[in-house]
PDB file of N, CA, C and O in Angstrom:
ATOM      1  N   MET A   1     114.566 -50.486  32.461  1.00  0.00           N
ATOM      2  CA  MET A   1     113.850 -50.682  33.694  1.00  0.00           C
ATOM      3  C   MET A   1     114.301 -51.997  34.312  1.00  0.00           C
ATOM      4  O   MET A   1     114.456 -53.005  33.622  1.00  0.00           O
ATOM      5  N   GLN A   2     114.500 -51.970  35.573  1.00  0.00           N
ATOM      6  CA  GLN A   2     114.980 -53.138  36.284  1.00  0.00           C
ATOM      7  C   GLN A   2     113.827 -54.086  36.585  1.00  0.00           C
ATOM      8  O   GLN A   2     112.742 -53.647  36.966  1.00  0.00           O
ATOM      9  N   ALA A   3     114.055 -55.371  36.417  1.00  0.00           N
ATOM     10  CA  ALA A   3     112.990 -56.357  36.614  1.00  0.00           C
ATOM     11  C   ALA A   3     112.708 -56.613  38.093  1.00  0.00           C
ATOM     12  O   ALA A   3     111.575 -56.916  38.466  1.00  0.00           O
ATOM     13  N   ASN A   4     113.718 -56.495  38.920  1.00  0.00           N
ATOM     14  CA  ASN A   4     113.482 -56.716  40.336  1.00  0.00           C
ATOM     15  C   ASN A   4     114.423 -55.845  41.160  1.00  0.00           C
ATOM     16  O   ASN A   4     115.416 -55.330  40.647  1.00  0.00           O
ATOM     17  N   LYS A   5     114.107 -55.687  42.421  1.00  0.00           N
ATOM     18  CA  LYS A   5     114.896 -54.857  43.324  1.00  0.00           C
ATOM     19  C   LYS A   5     115.428 -55.718  44.451  1.00  0.00           C
ATOM     20  O   LYS A   5     114.792 -56.683  44.876  1.00  0.00           O
ATOM     21  N   LYS A   6     116.605 -55.349  44.926  1.00  0.00           N
ATOM     22  CA  LYS A   6     117.151 -56.020  46.099  1.00  0.00           C
ATOM     23  C   LYS A   6     116.893 -55.151  47.314  1.00  0.00           C
ATOM     24  O   LYS A   6     117.124 -53.943  47.292  1.00  0.00           O
ATOM     25  N   ILE A   7     116.414 -55.778  48.366  1.00  0.00           N
ATOM     26  CA  ILE A   7     116.141 -55.063  49.605  1.00  0.00           C
ATOM     27  C   ILE A   7     116.834 -55.811  50.729  1.00  0.00           C
ATOM     28  O   ILE A   7     116.630 -57.010  50.920  1.00  0.00           O
ATOM     29  N   GLY A   8     117.643 -55.095  51.457  1.00  0.00           N
ATOM     30  CA  GLY A   8     118.300 -55.690  52.620  1.00  0.00           C
ATOM     31  C   GLY A   8     119.270 -56.793  52.236  1.00  0.00           C
ATOM     32  O   GLY A   8     120.049 -56.645  51.294  1.00  0.00           O
ATOM     33  N   VAL A   9     119.221 -57.888  52.959  1.00  0.00           N
ATOM     34  CA  VAL A   9     120.166 -58.973  52.802  1.00  0.00           C
ATOM     35  C   VAL A   9     119.604 -60.025  51.856  1.00  0.00           C
ATOM     36  O   VAL A   9     119.043 -61.023  52.307  1.00  0.00           O
ATOM     37  N   GLY A  10     119.745 -59.815  50.560  1.00  0.00           N
ATOM     38  CA  GLY A  10     119.400 -60.815  49.576  1.00  0.00           C
ATOM     39  C   GLY A  10     117.917 -60.991  49.273  1.00  0.00           C
ATOM     40  O   GLY A  10     117.567 -61.815  48.428  1.00  0.00           O
ATOM     41  N   ALA A  11     117.046 -60.257  49.924  1.00  0.00           N
ATOM     42  CA  ALA A  11     115.619 -60.383  49.616  1.00  0.00           C
ATOM     43  C   ALA A  11     115.334 -59.695  48.276  1.00  0.00           C
ATOM     44  O   ALA A  11     115.801 -58.581  48.036  1.00  0.00           O
ATOM     45  N   VAL A  12     114.576 -60.354  47.416  1.00  0.00           N
ATOM     46  CA  VAL A  12     114.268 -59.816  46.098  1.00  0.00           C
ATOM     47  C   VAL A  12     112.750 -59.715  45.947  1.00  0.00           C
ATOM     48  O   VAL A  12     112.029 -60.693  46.147  1.00  0.00           O
ATOM     49  N   LEU A  13     112.283 -58.536  45.595  1.00  0.00           N
ATOM     50  CA  LEU A  13     110.862 -58.336  45.342  1.00  0.00           C
ATOM     51  C   LEU A  13     110.665 -58.037  43.868  1.00  0.00           C
ATOM     52  O   LEU A  13     111.433 -57.276  43.279  1.00  0.00           O
ATOM     53  N   MET A  14     109.653 -58.622  43.275  1.00  0.00           N
ATOM     54  CA  MET A  14     109.346 -58.349  41.871  1.00  0.00           C
ATOM     55  C   MET A  14     108.573 -57.043  41.779  1.00  0.00           C
ATOM     56  O   MET A  14     107.664 -56.798  42.571  1.00  0.00           O
ATOM     57  N   GLU A  15     108.933 -56.209  40.816  1.00  0.00           N
ATOM     58  CA  GLU A  15     108.176 -54.980  40.591  1.00  0.00           C
ATOM     59  C   GLU A  15     106.894 -55.325  39.856  1.00  0.00           C
ATOM     60  O   GLU A  15     106.900 -56.132  38.927  1.00  0.00           O
ATOM     61  N   THR A  16     105.811 -54.722  40.267  1.00  0.00           N
ATOM     62  CA  THR A  16     104.548 -54.921  39.579  1.00  0.00           C
ATOM     63  C   THR A  16     104.068 -53.582  39.048  1.00  0.00           C
ATOM     64  O   THR A  16     104.304 -52.531  39.644  1.00  0.00           O
ATOM     65  N   LYS A  17     103.397 -53.649  37.925  1.00  0.00           N
ATOM     66  CA  LYS A  17     102.842 -52.452  37.326  1.00  0.00           C
ATOM     67  C   LYS A  17     101.654 -51.997  38.144  1.00  0.00           C
ATOM     68  O   LYS A  17     100.820 -52.813  38.538  1.00  0.00           O
ATOM     69  N   LYS A  18     101.568 -50.709  38.403  1.00  0.00           N
ATOM     70  CA  LYS A  18     100.458 -50.182  39.204  1.00  0.00           C
ATOM     71  C   LYS A  18      99.529 -49.375  38.319  1.00  0.00           C
ATOM     72  O   LYS A  18      99.935 -48.879  37.268  1.00  0.00           O
ATOM     73  N   GLY A  19      98.299 -49.246  38.740  1.00  0.00           N
ATOM     74  CA  GLY A  19      97.315 -48.467  37.999  1.00  0.00           C
ATOM     75  C   GLY A  19      96.574 -49.326  36.994  1.00  0.00           C
ATOM     76  O   GLY A  19      96.858 -50.510  36.811  1.00  0.00           O
ATOM     77  N   ARG A  20      95.614 -48.682  36.352  1.00  0.00           N
ATOM     78  CA  ARG A  20      94.823 -49.429  35.374  1.00  0.00           C
ATOM     79  C   ARG A  20      95.492 -49.421  34.015  1.00  0.00           C
ATOM     80  O   ARG A  20      96.349 -48.582  33.736  1.00  0.00           O
ATOM     81  N   ASN A  21      95.096 -50.354  33.179  1.00  0.00           N
ATOM     82  CA  ASN A  21      95.672 -50.435  31.840  1.00  0.00           C
ATOM     83  C   ASN A  21      95.225 -49.234  31.015  1.00  0.00           C
ATOM     84  O   ASN A  21      94.101 -48.758  31.178  1.00  0.00           O
ATOM     85  N   PRO A  22      96.095 -48.735  30.126  1.00  0.00           N
ATOM     86  CA  PRO A  22      95.703 -47.592  29.301  1.00  0.00           C
ATOM     87  C   PRO A  22      94.626 -47.993  28.296  1.00  0.00           C
ATOM     88  O   PRO A  22      94.591 -49.126  27.815  1.00  0.00           O
ATOM     89  N   LEU A  23      93.753 -47.041  27.993  1.00  0.00           N
ATOM     90  CA  LEU A  23      92.696 -47.294  27.018  1.00  0.00           C
ATOM     91  C   LEU A  23      93.289 -47.396  25.619  1.00  0.00           C
ATOM     92  O   LEU A  23      94.274 -46.728  25.302  1.00  0.00           O
ATOM     93  N   GLU A  24      92.687 -48.230  24.793  1.00  0.00           N
ATOM     94  CA  GLU A  24      93.150 -48.372  23.413  1.00  0.00           C
ATOM     95  C   GLU A  24      92.393 -47.446  22.470  1.00  0.00           C
ATOM     96  O   GLU A  24      92.912 -47.039  21.430  1.00  0.00           O
ATOM     97  N   ILE A  25      91.159 -47.118  22.845  1.00  0.00           N
ATOM     98  CA  ILE A  25      90.374 -46.165  22.058  1.00  0.00           C
ATOM     99  C   ILE A  25      89.799 -45.131  23.023  1.00  0.00           C
ATOM    100  O   ILE A  25      89.540 -45.452  24.183  1.00  0.00           O
ATOM    101  N   PRO A  26      89.597 -43.897  22.564  1.00  0.00           N
ATOM    102  CA  PRO A  26      89.073 -42.867  23.467  1.00  0.00           C
ATOM    103  C   PRO A  26      87.605 -43.103  23.799  1.00  0.00           C
ATOM    104  O   PRO A  26      86.877 -43.755  23.051  1.00  0.00           O
ATOM    105  N   SER A  27      87.190 -42.560  24.935  1.00  0.00           N
ATOM    106  CA  SER A  27      85.782 -42.656  25.322  1.00  0.00           C
ATOM    107  C   SER A  27      84.942 -41.789  24.382  1.00  0.00           C
ATOM    108  O   SER A  27      85.482 -40.987  23.619  1.00  0.00           O
ATOM    109  N   ALA A  28      83.642 -41.954  24.442  1.00  0.00           N
ATOM    110  CA  ALA A  28      82.747 -41.180  23.575  1.00  0.00           C
ATOM    111  C   ALA A  28      82.911 -39.686  23.837  1.00  0.00           C
ATOM    112  O   ALA A  28      82.943 -38.895  22.893  1.00  0.00           O
ATOM    113  N   ARG A  29      83.015 -39.288  25.108  1.00  0.00           N
ATOM    114  CA  ARG A  29      83.198 -37.880  25.433  1.00  0.00           C
ATOM    115  C   ARG A  29      84.485 -37.338  24.839  1.00  0.00           C
ATOM    116  O   ARG A  29      84.508 -36.234  24.294  1.00  0.00           O
ATOM    117  N   ASP A  30      85.572 -38.123  24.944  1.00  0.00           N
ATOM    118  CA  ASP A  30      86.853 -37.686  24.400  1.00  0.00           C
ATOM    119  C   ASP A  30      86.795 -37.547  22.881  1.00  0.00           C
ATOM    120  O   ASP A  30      87.424 -36.651  22.318  1.00  0.00           O
ATOM    121  N   VAL A  31      86.048 -38.423  22.218  1.00  0.00           N
ATOM    122  CA  VAL A  31      85.903 -38.330  20.759  1.00  0.00           C
ATOM    123  C   VAL A  31      85.225 -37.015  20.396  1.00  0.00           C
ATOM    124  O   VAL A  31      85.649 -36.337  19.459  1.00  0.00           O
ATOM    125  N   TYR A  32      84.158 -36.643  21.142  1.00  0.00           N
ATOM    126  CA  TYR A  32      83.473 -35.384  20.868  1.00  0.00           C
ATOM    127  C   TYR A  32      84.395 -34.191  21.137  1.00  0.00           C
ATOM    128  O   TYR A  32      84.372 -33.210  20.393  1.00  0.00           O
ATOM    129  N   ILE A  33      85.198 -34.271  22.186  1.00  0.00           N
ATOM    130  CA  ILE A  33      86.138 -33.192  22.507  1.00  0.00           C
ATOM    131  C   ILE A  33      87.171 -33.050  21.396  1.00  0.00           C
ATOM    132  O   ILE A  33      87.448 -31.939  20.944  1.00  0.00           O
ATOM    133  N   LEU A  34      87.740 -34.165  20.957  1.00  0.00           N
ATOM    134  CA  LEU A  34      88.745 -34.124  19.891  1.00  0.00           C
ATOM    135  C   LEU A  34      88.140 -33.623  18.583  1.00  0.00           C
ATOM    136  O   LEU A  34      88.796 -32.900  17.834  1.00  0.00           O
ATOM    137  N   ASP A  35      86.895 -34.004  18.306  1.00  0.00           N
ATOM    138  CA  ASP A  35      86.210 -33.544  17.103  1.00  0.00           C
ATOM    139  C   ASP A  35      86.009 -32.028  17.144  1.00  0.00           C
ATOM    140  O   ASP A  35      86.213 -31.341  16.143  1.00  0.00           O
ATOM    141  N   ALA A  36      85.609 -31.514  18.306  1.00  0.00           N
ATOM    142  CA  ALA A  36      85.421 -30.064  18.447  1.00  0.00           C
ATOM    143  C   ALA A  36      86.742 -29.320  18.266  1.00  0.00           C
ATOM    144  O   ALA A  36      86.774 -28.256  17.647  1.00  0.00           O
ATOM    145  N   LEU A  37      87.830 -29.869  18.802  1.00  0.00           N
ATOM    146  CA  LEU A  37      89.140 -29.238  18.627  1.00  0.00           C
ATOM    147  C   LEU A  37      89.555 -29.244  17.161  1.00  0.00           C
ATOM    148  O   LEU A  37      90.136 -28.274  16.675  1.00  0.00           O
ATOM    149  N   ASN A  38      89.259 -30.329  16.459  1.00  0.00           N
ATOM    150  CA  ASN A  38      89.590 -30.414  15.038  1.00  0.00           C
ATOM    151  C   ASN A  38      88.761 -29.443  14.200  1.00  0.00           C
ATOM    152  O   ASN A  38      89.197 -29.004  13.136  1.00  0.00           O
ATOM    153  N   LYS A  39      87.566 -29.112  14.684  1.00  0.00           N
ATOM    154  CA  LYS A  39      86.707 -28.172  13.959  1.00  0.00           C
ATOM    155  C   LYS A  39      87.113 -26.720  14.189  1.00  0.00           C
ATOM    156  O   LYS A  39      86.581 -25.814  13.548  1.00  0.00           O
ATOM    157  N   GLY A  40      88.056 -26.499  15.105  1.00  0.00           N
ATOM    158  CA  GLY A  40      88.573 -25.152  15.295  1.00  0.00           C
ATOM    159  C   GLY A  40      88.164 -24.461  16.580  1.00  0.00           C
ATOM    160  O   GLY A  40      88.544 -23.313  16.807  1.00  0.00           O
ATOM    161  N   TYR A  41      87.401 -25.131  17.423  1.00  0.00           N
ATOM    162  CA  TYR A  41      87.048 -24.531  18.704  1.00  0.00           C
ATOM    163  C   TYR A  41      88.280 -24.518  19.613  1.00  0.00           C
ATOM    164  O   TYR A  41      89.122 -25.413  19.539  1.00  0.00           O
ATOM    165  N   SER A  42      88.378 -23.501  20.469  1.00  0.00           N
ATOM    166  CA  SER A  42      89.525 -23.414  21.370  1.00  0.00           C
ATOM    167  C   SER A  42      89.353 -24.394  22.525  1.00  0.00           C
ATOM    168  O   SER A  42      88.254 -24.883  22.789  1.00  0.00           O
ATOM    169  N   GLN A  43      90.452 -24.667  23.198  1.00  0.00           N
ATOM    170  CA  GLN A  43      90.409 -25.578  24.337  1.00  0.00           C
ATOM    171  C   GLN A  43      89.536 -25.005  25.446  1.00  0.00           C
ATOM    172  O   GLN A  43      88.842 -25.749  26.138  1.00  0.00           O
ATOM    173  N   ALA A  44      89.568 -23.689  25.616  1.00  0.00           N
ATOM    174  CA  ALA A  44      88.747 -23.049  26.651  1.00  0.00           C
ATOM    175  C   ALA A  44      87.265 -23.185  26.318  1.00  0.00           C
ATOM    176  O   ALA A  44      86.458 -23.461  27.205  1.00  0.00           O
ATOM    177  N   GLU A  45      86.894 -22.995  25.049  1.00  0.00           N
ATOM    178  CA  GLU A  45      85.493 -23.130  24.647  1.00  0.00           C
ATOM    179  C   GLU A  45      84.990 -24.554  24.844  1.00  0.00           C
ATOM    180  O   GLU A  45      83.890 -24.772  25.353  1.00  0.00           O
ATOM    181  N   VAL A  46      85.798 -25.509  24.439  1.00  0.00           N
ATOM    182  CA  VAL A  46      85.420 -26.918  24.591  1.00  0.00           C
ATOM    183  C   VAL A  46      85.305 -27.273  26.070  1.00  0.00           C
ATOM    184  O   VAL A  46      84.380 -27.975  26.478  1.00  0.00           O
ATOM    185  N   GLY A  47      86.240 -26.789  26.858  1.00  0.00           N
ATOM    186  CA  GLY A  47      86.206 -27.050  28.292  1.00  0.00           C
ATOM    187  C   GLY A  47      84.965 -26.479  28.957  1.00  0.00           C
ATOM    188  O   GLY A  47      84.354 -27.137  29.799  1.00  0.00           O
ATOM    189  N   ARG A  48      84.584 -25.253  28.584  1.00  0.00           N
ATOM    190  CA  ARG A  48      83.376 -24.645  29.149  1.00  0.00           C
ATOM    191  C   ARG A  48      82.136 -25.464  28.799  1.00  0.00           C
ATOM    192  O   ARG A  48      81.260 -25.667  29.639  1.00  0.00           O
ATOM    193  N   PHE A  49      82.070 -25.930  27.556  1.00  0.00           N
ATOM    194  CA  PHE A  49      80.903 -26.693  27.112  1.00  0.00           C
ATOM    195  C   PHE A  49      80.772 -28.013  27.873  1.00  0.00           C
ATOM    196  O   PHE A  49      79.665 -28.406  28.243  1.00  0.00           O
ATOM    197  N   TYR A  50      81.890 -28.697  28.107  1.00  0.00           N
ATOM    198  CA  TYR A  50      81.868 -30.005  28.769  1.00  0.00           C
ATOM    199  C   TYR A  50      82.111 -29.922  30.276  1.00  0.00           C
ATOM    200  O   TYR A  50      82.156 -30.949  30.953  1.00  0.00           O
ATOM    201  N   GLY A  51      82.268 -28.712  30.801  1.00  0.00           N
ATOM    202  CA  GLY A  51      82.483 -28.565  32.237  1.00  0.00           C
ATOM    203  C   GLY A  51      83.857 -29.019  32.679  1.00  0.00           C
ATOM    204  O   GLY A  51      84.015 -29.551  33.778  1.00  0.00           O
ATOM    205  N   LEU A  52      84.859 -28.812  31.827  1.00  0.00           N
ATOM    206  CA  LEU A  52      86.239 -29.205  32.126  1.00  0.00           C
ATOM    207  C   LEU A  52      87.134 -27.974  32.096  1.00  0.00           C
ATOM    208  O   LEU A  52      86.765 -26.939  31.540  1.00  0.00           O
ATOM    209  N   THR A  53      88.306 -28.094  32.696  1.00  0.00           N
ATOM    210  CA  THR A  53      89.285 -27.023  32.573  1.00  0.00           C
ATOM    211  C   THR A  53      89.999 -27.172  31.234  1.00  0.00           C
ATOM    212  O   THR A  53      90.010 -28.252  30.644  1.00  0.00           O
ATOM    213  N   ARG A  54      90.588 -26.089  30.763  1.00  0.00           N
ATOM    214  CA  ARG A  54      91.315 -26.193  29.492  1.00  0.00           C
ATOM    215  C   ARG A  54      92.553 -27.069  29.650  1.00  0.00           C
ATOM    216  O   ARG A  54      93.028 -27.658  28.679  1.00  0.00           O
ATOM    217  N   GLN A  55      93.080 -27.156  30.880  1.00  0.00           N
ATOM    218  CA  GLN A  55      94.207 -28.048  31.125  1.00  0.00           C
ATOM    219  C   GLN A  55      93.793 -29.504  30.931  1.00  0.00           C
ATOM    220  O   GLN A  55      94.559 -30.307  30.398  1.00  0.00           O
ATOM    221  N   CYS A  56      92.582 -29.841  31.365  1.00  0.00           N
ATOM    222  CA  CYS A  56      92.068 -31.205  31.181  1.00  0.00           C
ATOM    223  C   CYS A  56      91.861 -31.493  29.701  1.00  0.00           C
ATOM    224  O   CYS A  56      92.165 -32.589  29.230  1.00  0.00           O
ATOM    225  N   VAL A  57      91.346 -30.515  28.970  1.00  0.00           N
ATOM    226  CA  VAL A  57      91.169 -30.675  27.522  1.00  0.00           C
ATOM    227  C   VAL A  57      92.527 -30.866  26.853  1.00  0.00           C
ATOM    228  O   VAL A  57      92.660 -31.662  25.924  1.00  0.00           O
ATOM    229  N   HIS A  58      93.521 -30.143  27.322  1.00  0.00           N
ATOM    230  CA  HIS A  58      94.877 -30.269  26.782  1.00  0.00           C
ATOM    231  C   HIS A  58      95.423 -31.681  27.022  1.00  0.00           C
ATOM    232  O   HIS A  58      96.056 -32.258  26.138  1.00  0.00           O
ATOM    233  N   GLN A  59      95.183 -32.233  28.204  1.00  0.00           N
ATOM    234  CA  GLN A  59      95.638 -33.594  28.505  1.00  0.00           C
ATOM    235  C   GLN A  59      94.961 -34.612  27.594  1.00  0.00           C
ATOM    236  O   GLN A  59      95.602 -35.554  27.128  1.00  0.00           O
ATOM    237  N   ILE A  60      93.673 -34.426  27.339  1.00  0.00           N
ATOM    238  CA  ILE A  60      92.948 -35.329  26.442  1.00  0.00           C
ATOM    239  C   ILE A  60      93.541 -35.234  25.039  1.00  0.00           C
ATOM    240  O   ILE A  60      93.746 -36.248  24.372  1.00  0.00           O
ATOM    241  N   LYS A  61      93.814 -34.007  24.598  1.00  0.00           N
ATOM    242  CA  LYS A  61      94.394 -33.796  23.268  1.00  0.00           C
ATOM    243  C   LYS A  61      95.760 -34.477  23.159  1.00  0.00           C
ATOM    244  O   LYS A  61      96.078 -35.075  22.131  1.00  0.00           O
ATOM    245  N   ASN A  62      96.559 -34.386  24.215  1.00  0.00           N
ATOM    246  CA  ASN A  62      97.891 -35.006  24.195  1.00  0.00           C
ATOM    247  C   ASN A  62      97.824 -36.523  24.332  1.00  0.00           C
ATOM    248  O   ASN A  62      98.722 -37.220  23.861  1.00  0.00           O
ATOM    249  N   ARG A  63      96.775 -37.048  24.969  1.00  0.00           N
ATOM    250  CA  ARG A  63      96.630 -38.488  25.140  1.00  0.00           C
ATOM    251  C   ARG A  63      96.311 -39.180  23.816  1.00  0.00           C
ATOM    252  O   ARG A  63      96.654 -40.347  23.627  1.00  0.00           O
ATOM    253  N   TRP A  64      95.652 -38.458  22.890  1.00  0.00           N
ATOM    254  CA  TRP A  64      95.246 -39.020  21.613  1.00  0.00           C
ATOM    255  C   TRP A  64      95.806 -38.181  20.467  1.00  0.00           C
ATOM    256  O   TRP A  64      95.028 -37.582  19.724  1.00  0.00           O
ATOM    257  N   PRO A  65      97.128 -38.117  20.297  1.00  0.00           N
ATOM    258  CA  PRO A  65      97.718 -37.219  19.274  1.00  0.00           C
ATOM    259  C   PRO A  65      97.353 -37.595  17.842  1.00  0.00           C
ATOM    260  O   PRO A  65      97.305 -36.717  16.980  1.00  0.00           O
ATOM    261  N   LYS A  66      97.096 -38.869  17.561  1.00  0.00           N
ATOM    262  CA  LYS A  66      96.772 -39.286  16.193  1.00  0.00           C
ATOM    263  C   LYS A  66      95.383 -38.824  15.771  1.00  0.00           C
ATOM    264  O   LYS A  66      95.079 -38.796  14.578  1.00  0.00           O
ATOM    265  N   LEU A  67      94.542 -38.463  16.728  1.00  0.00           N
ATOM    266  CA  LEU A  67      93.183 -38.065  16.406  1.00  0.00           C
ATOM    267  C   LEU A  67      92.989 -36.554  16.340  1.00  0.00           C
ATOM    268  O   LEU A  67      91.876 -36.075  16.118  1.00  0.00           O
ATOM    269  N   THR A  68      94.076 -35.802  16.535  1.00  0.00           N
ATOM    270  CA  THR A  68      94.008 -34.352  16.419  1.00  0.00           C
ATOM    271  C   THR A  68      94.830 -33.887  15.247  1.00  0.00           C
ATOM    272  O   THR A  68      95.711 -34.595  14.759  1.00  0.00           O
ATOM    273  N   LYS A  69      94.529 -32.684  14.801  1.00  0.00           N
ATOM    274  CA  LYS A  69      95.267 -32.126  13.651  1.00  0.00           C
ATOM    275  C   LYS A  69      96.679 -31.788  14.038  1.00  0.00           C
ATOM    276  O   LYS A  69      97.450 -31.309  13.206  1.00  0.00           O
TER     277      LYS A  69
END
Protein backbone atom coordinates (compact mmCIF):
# COMPACT_ATOMS: atom_id res chain seq x y z
CA MET A 1 0.00 0.00 0.00
CA GLN A 2 1.30 3.39 -0.92
CA ALA A 3 1.83 5.87 1.90
CA ASN A 4 0.95 8.93 -0.13
CA LYS A 5 -0.40 9.93 -3.53
CA LYS A 6 0.79 12.53 -5.97
CA ILE A 7 -1.85 14.79 -7.44
CA GLY A 8 -1.15 17.25 -10.20
CA VAL A 9 2.10 19.19 -10.06
CA GLY A 10 3.97 17.91 -7.02
CA ALA A 11 1.11 18.14 -4.51
CA VAL A 12 1.20 15.22 -2.06
CA LEU A 13 -1.75 14.15 0.06
CA MET A 14 -1.43 11.64 2.88
CA GLU A 15 -3.84 8.72 2.74
CA THR A 16 -5.95 8.34 5.84
CA LYS A 17 -7.78 5.28 7.00
CA LYS A 18 -11.54 5.64 6.70
CA GLY A 19 -14.29 4.04 8.75
CA ARG A 20 -14.37 2.90 12.31
CA ASN A 21 -11.80 0.66 13.94
CA PRO A 22 -12.57 -3.07 13.81
CA LEU A 23 -13.92 -4.66 16.97
CA GLU A 24 -11.55 -6.85 18.95
CA ILE A 25 -14.29 -8.92 20.57
CA PRO A 26 -17.78 -9.70 19.22
CA SER A 27 -20.86 -7.98 20.58
CA ALA A 28 -23.17 -9.87 22.93
CA ARG A 29 -25.64 -10.51 20.09
CA ASP A 30 -22.88 -11.89 17.87
CA VAL A 31 -21.72 -14.20 20.67
CA TYR A 32 -25.25 -15.63 20.96
CA ILE A 33 -25.44 -16.04 17.16
CA LEU A 34 -22.08 -17.82 17.03
CA ASP A 35 -23.09 -20.04 19.96
CA ALA A 36 -26.31 -21.04 18.19
CA LEU A 37 -24.37 -21.87 15.02
CA ASN A 38 -21.94 -23.99 17.04
CA LYS A 39 -24.89 -25.85 18.58
CA GLY A 40 -26.02 -26.91 15.12
CA TYR A 41 -28.76 -24.45 14.23
CA SER A 42 -28.80 -23.37 10.58
CA GLN A 43 -27.99 -19.84 9.51
CA ALA A 44 -31.59 -19.39 8.34
CA GLU A 45 -32.98 -20.49 11.73
CA VAL A 46 -30.64 -18.20 13.63
CA GLY A 47 -31.45 -15.33 11.29
CA ARG A 48 -35.21 -15.80 11.75
CA PHE A 49 -34.83 -15.81 15.54
CA TYR A 50 -32.74 -12.60 15.61
CA GLY A 51 -34.56 -10.87 12.75
CA LEU A 52 -31.57 -11.03 10.40
CA THR A 53 -31.03 -12.40 6.93
CA ARG A 54 -28.98 -15.56 6.59
CA GLN A 55 -26.48 -13.51 4.58
CA CYS A 56 -25.99 -11.25 7.62
CA VAL A 57 -25.52 -14.31 9.83
CA HIS A 58 -22.97 -15.60 7.32
CA GLN A 59 -21.04 -12.30 7.52
CA ILE A 60 -20.99 -12.51 11.32
CA LYS A 61 -19.74 -16.10 11.11
CA ASN A 62 -16.97 -15.07 8.71
CA ARG A 63 -16.02 -12.03 10.82
CA TRP A 64 -15.27 -14.27 13.83
CA PRO A 65 -13.81 -17.51 12.34
CA LYS A 66 -11.97 -18.52 15.55
CA LEU A 67 -15.26 -18.66 17.45
CA THR A 68 -17.02 -21.04 15.06
CA LYS A 69 -16.48 -24.72 14.45
